[in-house]
C-alpha positions as CSV (number, residue, x, y, z in Angstrom):
1,M,33.2,-14.2,0.2
2,I,33.2,-12.5,-3.3
3,D,30.0,-11.7,-5.1
4,P,29.3,-12.1,-8.9
5,F,30.9,-8.7,-9.5
6,G,34.2,-9.6,-7.9
7,E,33.4,-7.4,-4.9
8,P,33.0,-8.4,-1.2
9,A,29.6,-10.0,-0.9
10,L,26.8,-7.9,0.6
11,P,25.3,-10.0,3.4
12,G,21.7,-10.9,2.7
13,A,21.7,-9.4,-0.8
14,L,18.9,-10.6,-3.2
15,L,19.5,-8.1,-6.0
16,Q,22.7,-6.5,-7.3
17,I,22.8,-4.1,-10.2
18,R,26.0,-2.6,-11.5
19,A,26.3,0.1,-14.3
20,L,23.0,-0.8,-15.7
21,S,22.1,1.1,-18.9
22,H,19.3,0.5,-21.4
23,A,18.6,2.2,-24.7
24,Y,15.7,2.1,-27.1
25,G,16.3,2.7,-30.8
26,E,19.6,3.4,-32.6
27,G,21.6,6.3,-34.0
28,P,20.1,9.8,-33.7
29,D,16.8,8.4,-32.6
30,Q,18.2,6.4,-29.7
31,V,16.7,7.1,-26.3
32,L,18.7,6.2,-23.2
33,A,16.1,5.0,-20.6
34,L,18.6,4.0,-17.9
35,R,22.1,5.3,-17.3
36,H,24.7,3.5,-15.2
37,V,22.3,2.5,-12.4
38,D,23.8,0.8,-9.3
39,L,21.5,-0.7,-6.8
40,D,21.4,-3.4,-4.1
41,L,18.3,-4.9,-2.5
42,L,18.3,-7.2,0.6
43,I,16.2,-10.3,1.1
44,G,12.8,-9.1,2.3
45,E,13.6,-5.4,1.8
46,R,10.9,-3.1,0.3
47,L,11.9,-0.3,-2.0
48,A,9.9,2.5,-3.6
49,V,11.1,3.9,-6.9
50,M,9.9,7.4,-7.8
51,G,10.3,9.7,-10.8
52,R,8.4,11.4,-13.5
53,S,6.8,9.6,-16.4
54,G,9.4,8.5,-18.9
55,S,12.2,8.6,-16.3
56,G,13.0,4.9,-16.7
57,K,11.1,3.4,-13.8
58,T,9.1,0.9,-15.8
59,T,12.1,0.0,-17.9
60,L,13.9,-1.0,-14.7
61,L,11.0,-3.2,-13.6
62,N,10.8,-4.9,-17.0
63,I,14.5,-5.7,-16.9
64,L,14.2,-7.1,-13.4
65,A,11.2,-9.2,-14.5
66,G,13.3,-10.7,-17.3
67,L,11.0,-9.1,-20.0
68,E,13.8,-7.0,-21.5
69,G,17.6,-7.5,-21.6
70,P,19.8,-4.6,-20.6
71,T,21.9,-2.8,-23.2
72,A,24.9,-2.7,-20.8
73,G,25.8,-3.6,-17.2
74,R,25.1,-6.5,-14.9
75,V,21.9,-7.6,-13.1
76,V,21.9,-10.5,-10.7
77,V,18.8,-11.6,-8.8
78,G,19.1,-14.5,-6.3
79,G,22.2,-15.7,-8.2
80,H,20.5,-15.5,-11.6
81,D,22.5,-13.3,-14.0
82,L,19.9,-11.7,-16.2
83,T,22.5,-10.2,-18.5
84,R,23.6,-13.7,-19.5
85,M,20.3,-15.6,-19.8
86,G,18.8,-17.2,-22.8
87,R,15.0,-17.2,-23.5
88,R,14.3,-20.5,-21.8
89,N,16.2,-19.5,-18.7
90,R,14.3,-16.2,-18.6
91,E,11.0,-18.0,-18.7
92,A,12.0,-20.2,-15.7
93,Y,13.3,-17.2,-13.9
94,R,10.0,-15.3,-14.3
95,R,8.1,-18.4,-13.1
96,L,10.3,-19.0,-10.0
97,M,11.8,-15.8,-8.9
98,V,9.6,-12.8,-9.5
99,G,5.9,-11.7,-9.4
100,Y,4.8,-8.8,-11.5
101,V,1.9,-6.4,-11.0
102,W,1.4,-4.5,-14.2
103,Q,0.4,-0.8,-14.3
104,R,-2.8,-2.0,-15.9
105,P,-3.5,-5.0,-13.5
106,E,-5.8,-6.6,-16.1
107,A,-2.7,-7.4,-18.2
108,G,-1.7,-10.1,-15.6
109,L,-5.2,-11.6,-15.4
110,L,-7.2,-14.2,-17.5
111,M,-10.5,-12.4,-17.8
112,G,-12.5,-15.5,-18.7
113,L,-11.4,-17.4,-15.6
114,T,-12.7,-17.0,-12.0
115,V,-10.8,-15.3,-9.3
116,L,-9.8,-18.6,-7.8
117,Q,-8.7,-20.0,-11.1
118,N,-6.6,-17.0,-11.9
119,V,-4.6,-17.6,-8.7
120,L,-4.3,-21.3,-9.3
121,V,-2.9,-21.0,-12.8
122,P,0.6,-19.9,-11.7
123,M,0.6,-22.8,-9.2
124,L,0.1,-25.5,-11.9
125,G,3.8,-26.3,-12.1
126,E,4.2,-26.7,-8.4
127,G,4.4,-29.9,-6.5
128,G,1.8,-31.0,-4.0
129,S,-1.8,-32.0,-4.5
130,Q,-4.6,-30.0,-6.1
131,L,-6.2,-29.6,-2.7
132,D,-3.1,-28.1,-1.3
133,R,-2.9,-25.6,-4.1
134,I,-6.6,-24.7,-3.7
135,D,-6.0,-24.2,0.1
136,A,-3.0,-21.9,-0.6
137,A,-4.9,-19.9,-3.2
138,V,-7.9,-19.4,-0.9
139,G,-5.6,-18.4,1.9
140,L,-3.9,-15.8,-0.3
141,L,-7.3,-14.4,-1.5
142,D,-8.6,-14.2,2.1
143,A,-5.5,-12.3,3.1
144,L,-6.3,-9.8,0.3
145,R,-10.0,-9.5,1.3
146,L,-11.2,-11.4,-1.8
147,G,-12.6,-14.5,-0.1
148,D,-16.1,-13.6,-1.2
149,W,-15.1,-13.3,-4.8
150,L,-13.7,-16.8,-5.5
151,Y,-16.2,-17.8,-8.2
152,H,-16.6,-14.3,-9.8
153,T,-14.7,-13.2,-12.9
154,P,-12.4,-10.2,-12.9
155,D,-14.8,-8.1,-15.1
156,Q,-17.3,-8.2,-12.2
157,M,-14.9,-6.5,-9.8
158,T,-14.1,-2.9,-8.9
159,P,-10.7,-1.4,-9.8
160,G,-9.6,-1.9,-6.2
161,E,-10.6,-5.5,-6.1
162,T,-9.0,-6.1,-9.5
163,Q,-5.7,-4.6,-8.2
164,R,-5.9,-7.0,-5.2
165,L,-6.4,-9.9,-7.5
166,A,-3.4,-8.9,-9.6
167,V,-1.3,-8.9,-6.4
168,A,-2.6,-12.4,-5.5
169,V,-1.7,-13.8,-8.9
170,A,1.8,-12.2,-8.6
171,L,2.4,-13.8,-5.2
172,A,0.8,-17.2,-6.0
173,N,4.2,-18.8,-6.6
174,R,5.7,-17.3,-3.4
175,P,8.3,-15.3,-5.4
176,H,11.5,-13.9,-4.0
177,L,10.8,-10.5,-5.5
178,L,7.5,-8.7,-6.1
179,L,7.6,-6.0,-8.8
180,A,4.7,-3.6,-8.8
181,D,4.2,-0.8,-11.3
182,E,2.0,2.0,-9.9
183,L,0.3,-0.3,-7.3
184,T,-1.9,2.4,-5.9
185,A,-2.4,4.8,-8.9
186,R,-6.1,3.8,-9.5
187,L,-7.1,4.0,-5.8
188,D,-8.2,6.7,-3.5
189,W,-5.8,7.1,-0.5
190,P,-7.8,5.2,2.1
191,S,-8.1,2.2,-0.3
192,A,-4.4,2.5,-1.2
193,R,-3.4,2.6,2.4
194,E,-5.4,-0.5,3.2
195,L,-4.0,-2.3,0.2
196,L,-0.4,-1.4,1.2
197,G,-1.0,-2.7,4.7
198,D,-2.4,-6.0,3.5
199,V,0.4,-6.4,0.9
200,G,3.0,-5.6,3.5
201,A,1.7,-8.3,5.9
202,L,1.8,-10.9,3.1
203,L,5.3,-9.9,2.1
204,G,6.4,-10.3,5.7
205,N,4.8,-13.8,5.9
206,L,6.4,-14.9,2.6
207,G,9.8,-13.3,3.2
208,T,9.4,-11.6,-0.2
209,A,11.2,-8.4,-1.2
210,A,9.4,-5.7,-3.2
211,I,10.1,-2.9,-5.6
212,I,7.2,-0.6,-6.0
213,V,7.2,2.1,-8.7
214,T,5.0,5.0,-7.7
215,H,4.2,8.7,-8.2
216,D,2.7,9.0,-4.7
217,P,5.2,10.1,-2.1
218,R,3.0,8.7,0.7
219,V,3.9,5.2,-0.4
220,A,7.4,5.9,1.0
221,R,6.0,5.6,4.5
222,Y,5.3,1.9,3.8
223,V,8.8,0.9,2.5
224,D,12.3,0.6,3.9
225,R,13.9,2.9,1.3
226,T,13.1,5.2,-1.6
227,I,15.1,6.1,-4.7
228,L,14.4,8.6,-7.4
229,I,15.1,8.1,-11.1
230,R,15.8,11.3,-13.0
231,D,16.6,11.0,-16.7
232,G,17.5,7.4,-16.2
233,V,19.8,7.9,-13.3
234,A,19.0,6.5,-9.9
235,V,19.7,8.8,-6.9
236,A,18.9,8.5,-3.2
237,A,15.8,10.3,-2.1
238,A,15.9,12.9,0.6
239,G,15.5,11.4,4.0
240,E,16.1,7.9,2.7
241,L,15.6,5.1,5.2
242,T,18.0,2.3,5.6
243,A,16.8,-1.3,5.4
244,G,14.8,-2.3,8.5
245,A,14.3,1.3,9.6
246,Q,11.5,2.0,12.1
247,G,9.7,4.3,9.7
248,R,8.0,1.5,7.8
249,M,4.2,1.3,8.6
250,W,3.4,-2.3,7.8
């Protein structure tokens, strides 16, 4: 079988990136955020992306989320070619394929709604009854230890609880790919470790792959594989694990 790039298909591939480049600005003021990035991600695989601020990590997530179009190269997620999508198709892609946890998790929340309502909003386009959607939302919140917060609003929550709610909203539509920008940056390590464990269990139950941008090297213990981005170029991290390696802790 041949994949969208004319190469032998990678069994179980969810994401395939070839020669991805992205620039901001033009002429002498142009900044190249990503340079000829090649990357594959398997269905259900978890990947950590590390690098200094400004290295291109968030740009990579924004492209995978369909929020920005790449300057050059090809990006295919679950058969969806992001480099050839129009605006309407991008909106459908974001709704059906990916969940995004922003670096500021509040950016993905509706602060005037309750915790339960926030999780129900992404489910509005799904089939099934309202009761089924409520049951699914409550189950998701229970799995993220927010079962006692259903009728509170996000402004009543701690930073750690807000982070968990942002994850619940991102996973509400059972996406194929979770994208998380600095998932643990606002947490102390015990809280971060507990969150990573809970998120990992959910990803396993849903069969969802994940790409987690992080500055914390300890996150690498909770994923299958780590890459570094240096000046927009993706390189394998030292001691990189292959998919399904025993080193993952969730």
